Backbone as numpy.savetxt, mean C-alpha at the origin, in Angstrom:
# Nx Ny Nz CAx CAy CAz Cx Cy Cz
10.31 16.97 22.21 11.37 16.11 21.71 11.31 16.06 20.19
12.41 16.29 19.52 12.48 16.30 18.07 12.60 14.88 17.54
12.00 14.65 16.39 12.04 13.34 15.74 12.93 13.42 14.51
14.15 13.95 14.66 15.06 14.19 13.55 15.71 12.89 13.09
15.87 12.76 11.78 16.57 11.62 11.19 17.97 12.09 10.83
18.96 11.30 11.22 20.35 11.66 10.96 21.02 10.57 10.14
22.03 10.99 9.38 22.89 10.03 8.69 23.75 9.34 9.74
24.48 8.33 9.31 25.36 7.62 10.23 26.46 8.52 10.78
26.86 9.56 10.03 27.92 10.45 10.50 27.40 11.54 11.43
26.10 11.51 11.77 25.54 12.47 12.71 25.00 13.73 12.09
25.13 13.88 10.77 24.62 15.07 10.09 23.14 14.86 9.76
22.34 15.94 9.81 20.93 15.80 9.41 20.84 15.38 7.94
19.77 14.69 7.59 19.58 14.23 6.21 19.30 15.40 5.29
19.77 15.26 4.04 19.37 16.21 3.01 18.09 15.68 2.37
17.55 16.42 1.40 16.26 16.04 0.79 16.31 14.66 0.14
17.35 14.40 -0.62 17.45 13.11 -1.32 17.51 11.96 -0.32
18.28 12.10 0.72 18.39 11.05 1.74 17.06 10.87 2.47
16.42 11.98 2.81 15.13 11.90 3.50 14.10 11.21 2.61
14.02 11.60 1.35 13.03 11.02 0.45 13.31 9.56 0.15
14.56 9.17 0.17 14.91 7.76 -0.02 14.38 6.91 1.14
14.41 7.47 2.34 13.95 6.73 3.53 12.47 6.93 3.82
11.80 7.78 3.05 10.41 8.12 3.32 9.47 6.91 3.38
9.53 5.96 2.44 8.63 4.80 2.56 8.83 4.05 3.88
10.07 3.86 4.27 10.39 3.19 5.54 9.81 3.97 6.73
9.91 5.29 6.68 9.40 6.12 7.76 7.89 6.03 7.86
7.20 6.06 6.72 5.74 5.93 6.74 5.32 4.57 7.27
6.01 3.51 6.84 5.68 2.16 7.29 5.91 1.98 8.79
6.86 2.72 9.35 7.17 2.58 10.77 6.10 3.21 11.66
5.23 4.02 11.06 4.20 4.69 11.84 4.69 5.97 12.50
5.89 6.39 12.18 6.44 7.62 12.75 5.62 8.82 12.28
5.62 9.87 13.08 4.95 11.11 12.71 5.90 11.88 11.79
5.87 11.55 10.52 6.82 12.07 9.55 6.70 13.58 9.42
5.51 14.12 9.55 5.33 15.56 9.38 6.01 16.37 10.48
6.39 15.73 11.59 7.08 16.42 12.68 8.59 16.26 12.62
9.07 15.53 11.62 10.52 15.36 11.47 11.16 16.73 11.27
12.31 16.94 11.88 12.99 18.24 11.80 13.27 18.65 10.36
13.66 17.69 9.53 13.92 18.00 8.13 12.65 18.51 7.45
11.54 17.85 7.69 10.28 18.24 7.08 9.85 19.62 7.56
10.00 19.87 8.85 9.62 21.16 9.42 10.44 22.28 8.79
11.70 22.02 8.47 12.57 23.06 7.93 12.68 23.08 6.42
12.04 22.15 5.73 12.19 22.06 4.27 10.81 22.12 3.62
10.52 23.19 2.93 9.20 23.36 2.31 8.92 22.30 1.25
9.94 21.90 0.47 9.73 20.88 -0.56 9.33 19.54 0.04
10.07 19.09 1.05 9.76 17.81 1.67 8.47 17.90 2.48
8.21 19.06 3.07 6.96 19.26 3.80 5.77 19.13 2.86
5.85 19.73 1.68 4.77 19.63 0.70 4.62 18.19 0.22
5.74 17.50 0.02 5.70 16.10 -0.41 5.00 15.24 0.64
5.36 15.40 1.90 4.75 14.62 2.97 3.25 14.92 3.07
2.87 16.21 2.96 1.44 16.57 3.00 0.69 15.89 1.86
1.28 15.93 0.66 0.64 15.30 -0.49 0.49 13.80 -0.29
1.53 13.15 0.19 1.48 11.70 0.41 0.46 11.33 1.48
0.39 12.12 2.55 -0.59 11.87 3.60 -2.01 12.05 3.06
-2.21 13.06 2.21 -3.52 13.29 1.60 -3.90 12.12 0.69
-2.96 11.69 -0.14 -3.23 10.56 -1.04 -3.57 9.31 -0.24
-2.83 9.05 0.83 -3.10 7.88 1.65 -4.48 7.96 2.29
-4.86 9.13 2.77 -6.18 9.27 3.40 -7.29 9.10 2.37
-7.10 9.61 1.16 -8.11 9.46 0.11 -8.18 8.02 -0.38
-7.05 7.33 -0.43 -7.04 5.94 -0.88 -7.85 5.06 0.06
-7.83 5.38 1.35 -8.61 4.60 2.31 -10.10 4.69 2.01
-10.54 5.80 1.43 -11.95 5.98 1.10 -12.37 5.11 -0.08
-11.41 4.63 -0.86 -11.71 3.79 -2.01 -12.00 2.34 -1.63
-11.58 1.96 -0.44 -11.80 0.58 0.00 -13.27 0.34 0.26
-13.77 -0.84 -0.06 -15.18 -1.12 0.23 -15.44 -1.07 1.74
-16.58 -0.55 2.08 -16.93 -0.43 3.49 -17.30 -1.80 4.06
-17.96 -2.61 3.23 -18.40 -3.93 3.69 -17.84 -5.01 2.78
-17.49 -6.13 3.36 -17.07 -7.27 2.56 -18.30 -7.86 1.89
-18.11 -8.45 0.71 -19.25 -9.10 0.06 -19.78 -10.24 0.93
-21.04 -10.56 0.76 -21.64 -11.64 1.55 -21.01 -12.97 1.15
-21.09 -13.96 2.02 -20.57 -15.29 1.68 -21.20 -15.87 0.41
-22.42 -15.47 0.11 -23.09 -15.95 -1.10 -22.32 -15.54 -2.35
-21.77 -14.35 -2.34 -20.98 -13.89 -3.49 -19.79 -14.82 -3.71
-19.08 -15.14 -2.64 -17.91 -16.03 -2.76 -18.35 -17.43 -3.20
-19.48 -17.91 -2.69 -19.99 -19.23 -3.10 -20.31 -19.24 -4.59
-20.93 -18.16 -5.07 -21.26 -18.07 -6.49 -20.00 -18.03 -7.35
-18.99 -17.34 -6.90 -17.73 -17.28 -7.64 -17.10 -18.66 -7.72
-17.06 -19.36 -6.57 -16.49 -20.71 -6.57 -17.28 -21.65 -7.48
-18.60 -21.56 -7.45 -19.44 -22.41 -8.31 -19.17 -22.11 -9.78
-19.05 -20.85 -10.12 -18.79 -20.47 -11.51 -17.43 -21.00 -11.96
-16.44 -20.93 -11.08 -15.10 -21.43 -11.43 -15.15 -22.94 -11.63
-15.83 -23.63 -10.70 -15.94 -25.10 -10.83 -16.66 -25.47 -12.12
-17.75 -24.77 -12.41 -18.53 -25.05 -13.61 -17.68 -24.81 -14.86
-16.94 -23.72 -14.88 -16.09 -23.41 -16.02 -15.00 -24.46 -16.18
-14.42 -24.90 -15.06 -13.37 -25.91 -15.10 -13.93 -27.23 -15.61
-15.14 -27.59 -15.16 -15.76 -28.85 -15.59 -16.04 -28.83 -17.09
-16.49 -27.71 -17.63 -16.80 -27.61 -19.05 -15.56 -27.57 -19.93
-14.46 -27.10 -19.39 -13.24 -26.97 -20.18 -12.25 -28.10 -19.97
-12.55 -29.05 -19.10 -11.61 -30.14 -18.85 -11.68 -31.14 -20.00
-10.54 -31.75 -20.34 -10.55 -32.72 -21.44 -11.32 -33.98 -21.06
-11.80 -34.69 -22.09 -12.53 -35.92 -21.86 -11.59 -36.93 -21.20
-12.14 -37.83 -20.38 -11.27 -38.84 -19.74 -10.52 -39.63 -20.80
-9.32 -40.09 -20.45 -8.48 -40.79 -21.42 -9.18 -42.05 -21.92
-9.01 -42.34 -23.21 -9.59 -43.52 -23.81 -10.97 -43.24 -24.39
-11.57 -42.12 -24.06 -12.88 -41.80 -24.61 -12.76 -40.60 -25.52
-13.40 -40.65 -26.62 -13.40 -39.53 -27.54 -14.82 -39.05 -27.74
-14.93 -37.75 -27.95 -16.27 -37.20 -28.16 -16.66 -37.27 -29.60
């Protein structure tokens, strides 16, 4: 079964139309590389391959493990400490 994308008038998409819808197609989880336009168009096929490669490499950049809760506690403490040191003196009192 072909996964072809068509315009509203029933004609297959051209490159510009396909590329305009490409983000939506990727987000939908469709197998974009099997789209009839991609199979028949070397430019769009190369574009899809490049985007799939970039997406797969980007996943490798994500940290494998979340920081420990201690890290978040230390960040919150540092923020509180910084806020306490930078807050104005209570009204009516001068330093």
